[in-house]
Steps between C-alpha positions, in 0.01 A plus 500: 500500500261460791562218743276370774675464833356347814542729796570372851123497555452268200309765304611530138631845412570621148820698447668627187850360537811563296707183495874530434780256424868553562688690231737200500214275392496402135305264277759224550454498880125558500445158656668621821354849541283654763307824474431754773229761547433755768151490650360749751646334808722222368743378237374212285719238333380250239639242259526655152402164346171496693368856503150381594633300793554598860717793604710514814424810706742661744541830677758758405744405776483131405562591136801715594643216711451248218672724246790565739548128569493422127758771423725375779483141370343368820237291319550184298344622175 
C-alpha cells in the first residue's frame, strides 16, 4: 500500500508503508485497534477503522517513551 504523507514542509511525499496491528488484536476488538508503520524518519500511528484518515507521526524516541508508558500502566487507556 502506498500512502501520501505530508512532510514538515507541507509537500506530499509518497511512501510504501507496511502497516501492522498488535498480535493481540482480533476481529472482535477491531473497533479499538490502531496500526503502526515505520517511515523513513518517524513512526506513524493510525486508526484501523479509518485507514484513509490522518496518521499521527512521532520520532523514534517519542514512540519508545509511549510504548514504555503503556507497558508500565502509566496511561489511562
